[in-house]
N, C-alpha and C positions, 0 to 999 in steps of 0.2 A: 240283952238284946238286940240293942244297938249295935255291940259292939262285937255282937256275934253276924251278924249284918255288913258292918264292916271289913268285918272280918274276910266273908264270903265273899263279898264286891271287888276286893283288892284281887282277891282267888281269882275271880272271873275274870279279871280286867288281864292279869299275868295268863290267866290261860288262852284267847284271847289273840296276847300278842306271840303265845310259842306256839302253841299249837296250830293258828291260822293264818291263814298267810291271804284272805279277801279284803280285810281290812286294811286303812295307811299303816297303821303302829305292824300287823304283822306283817305285814311283806316287807316292811326295810325292816324287821328283826328275822325274815326269810331273807335277804340280800345281803346283812351283816354276815349271819350264819356262812353262809353258801363263799365268802368272798375268805374268809377263815379259814374256811374246810380247805379250798383254792390255795389258801395262802401254808397253812401248816402245811400239804402236801408236794410246795417247794421247793418248802424248808427240809422235809426230810431227804429229798431226791438233790439239793446241793451239799448235804451233812456227810455224803458215801462219796461226794468226792472230796478226796482226800484234800488238792493244793488248799481247795475254797474254805474247807473248814479249821486245815492250819490256817489262814490268813485270819479266817472270821467267826474264829469256833462261838468266841464270845458272845459276839451281837446277835450269831443260829436261835445259840439258846437260850439267849434272853427274846429273843420273840419271841419264841416256840414255849417259855414258861407265860409267856404273855397269854396266848392261845390257847394252852391248856388250864390256867387258871377260869379264864370266859368258860370251856367247853363245862370244865368245873362245875360253875357255880349255874350255867345252863339246865348240866343235869340234875340239879337238887332243884333249881326252878319248875321243872317238871316236873319233879314226882311233887313237889309240895301242890303244886296247881289241879290237881288231879283225884276226887273223893277214892281211886282203890290204884291207888302207888304201881301195886303189884302187876299190874296188870299193863303198864307201860314199862315194867320193871326189865319183866322175863318177855317182850314183843320183840320182836327181830330190829327195832330200831332203838330198845331201850338197850337191849343185848351191844349193837356196833356200838350206842353210840357211851358204854361204861367199857369197854374194851378201846376203841380210842381216845379214854379220858387219862387210864391209870398206865398208860408204856414207861409215860418221865416221871413217872413216879414210883416204877417201879427200879427202873435203871440204879438211881442210889443205892438199891438190896441186888438186881440180878441182873449183869456187864450184859452188854445190845438186847437187853428185852425196848429199848426207845425207837428200834427198828421197825416196830407191832404199829408206831405212830399213822405207815404206810395204810392201815386199815381204815383211818380220816377217806379214805375218799370213795368207800360205800356211800358214808355223808350225803357224796352228790347224788345221792336218789333224791335225795329230798325237792330239787329241785323241778321233780315234776308237779309240786306243788304250788311251786311258786313260780311258773310261767301254763301251772291249770289243765297240761297235759293230761292227768284225769278224765278230760272232758274226750278222751279217746279208747275208752274203758271200752266200750262199745264195740267198736272196730276191733280192739285187742283181743274181745271176746269171741268175736266170729273165727278170728284165726286161730286161734286155741279151739275151737267145737272143730276147725278144719284137720288139724293138726291131729283130735282125737281122734277122725273117726278114718283120718287115713291112719296110723297107729301098726294096723296090722299087714297094712299092704308093705307099709317102712321097714315093717320087722324081717316081714320074708326076702324083703330087697336086699335088705343087710345079712343077710342069711346068703342070701346065692350070692353076693360080693365077697364074705370070706369062703364059703366054697371055692370059687372059684381064686380066689387069691394062694391057696393053700396047691389047686392045682398047679396055677401056672408057677407059681413059690419055686414047688417039685422040679418042674421041668426045668427051672432056669439052672437050679441042684442039679443037673443031671448034666445039664446044656457045656458049663461053666465049671464050674469044678472050684476047689478049691485056689486055684491059683491065678484066678478076674474076683475075687475077696467069695463068696458063694459058698461061704466057710460049712451050711449047715444049711438045710431045712430051713427051720427057723428062722434065721440071716435074711434067704432067701424070698422066705416067706415076707418078711419085716421091707426086704428091697421091693419087694409086688405092690405093697401098699402104698409103697411110699410113691412109685410109678402111675402104680392106681387113680392116686387121687393129685396127680398131676405137681406133690409139692418140689418132687426132683430134689434132694440133698445132692448128688455127685459121691459119694461116701464111698458106694459098689458104682462098677460099669461094667456090663459085661463086653466083653472083646472076643469069641468068635460072631462068625457071621451068625451064623445061626442063633444064639444071645438077641445078637442087633435084633434080625427079625419080629423075633419075639415080643422083645425091648419094643417094639415101633406099634406090634399089634395092641398091647398094652396102654399104650399112654396113649393112642386111638382111641379104645376101649374106652378111657379117664375122663374123657370129654363126655358118652355119653353117656356114662356113671351118673355122673355130674347133676345130670339136665333130670335122671329121673327123678329125685326126689321133689324136686319144683313142682313135676312134670304132675304128680300124683296130690297133693299136695290140691294145686293150683285146680287142677278138674273136679275135685272135691269140696272145693269153697266155691267157684261155680255150679256143678248141681245140684247143691244143697240153696241155693239161691232161685235154681232158673225153680225146682220142687217148691219151690216156698215157704224150705224150712227155717223156722224161728232157730239162729245159729247163734241170737246172741244182738240181742236189742240195742242202741245204743244210745246207751244210759247217759243222763246229763244231769251228772253230779257237780258238792263244791269240795271247801277245801274247808271244811265244819268240823272239826274234834267232838269229840262225846266228851262233855268235863270228867264222867266219870267214872268209865273206862277208858276215852284216851281213840277207839275206834275212828277212824275216817273211810271216805267215803263214802257221806249221806249225797242220797237226789235233792237238786234246789230245792223241795217244798215239802223238804220232810220236818218234823215238831219234834219226834222222839226218834233215839239212834235205835239203829233195826240189830244191834248185839245185847243189848241192855235193858232199853227201855225207857232212856230215861229222859226229861226233859232239857232238850237241847237250845 
């Protein structure tokens, strides 16, 4: 019985360090993890530069192996510190952690697979837990609700823009023709969308006065079109606020993770996991 309690005790401490950022040890672990993730991404970038990789290949590889071993141990520790390991293994973070750990091992079997190490950049999402940005989930919920309420208007707006792009693209094809690079209607529509969104690659440009006039009209329309979706969402957000609709109250949550299913996002005063009901 004592041995079982001791086993449970160290697993509980390990869980607090790895999964929670409210304790000093957990915060330190997350900061170390955050630094190593950034360092790993930088190493992958440096390896892609030929002359740097040629001069410092051994050093870069050694550092990469050190980081990979740390992440491997961390992945194993995350699995053994919770009661239902598969909940973590098949979770979003679990899949990201696994995919970002195995490339260096696979590089000895499959050539070029170490490039997948850049996936570790996704692990930077853990910075939300470190900086406790999860407290802004309430505000994020309000924005999400406003976007959801605006989706029909935005869909209609996009549909109108697409129709407008087809019409204007076809006109440009008839006006300019092959000589100016408008070799087909799809290519002309591509140019219209690029111009309408104010991207302007410059790979195609109208040459005739009429075509340049139409291009000017499309550019001016582009500025108005960019503002419309923002206006729709803002109006919906303001309307919901004024009418007193509950589009997402501010939720005060902490970084505590369930030791059974590893679910996160619990309220500050929660005593049981919202997902599985396990005691926190």
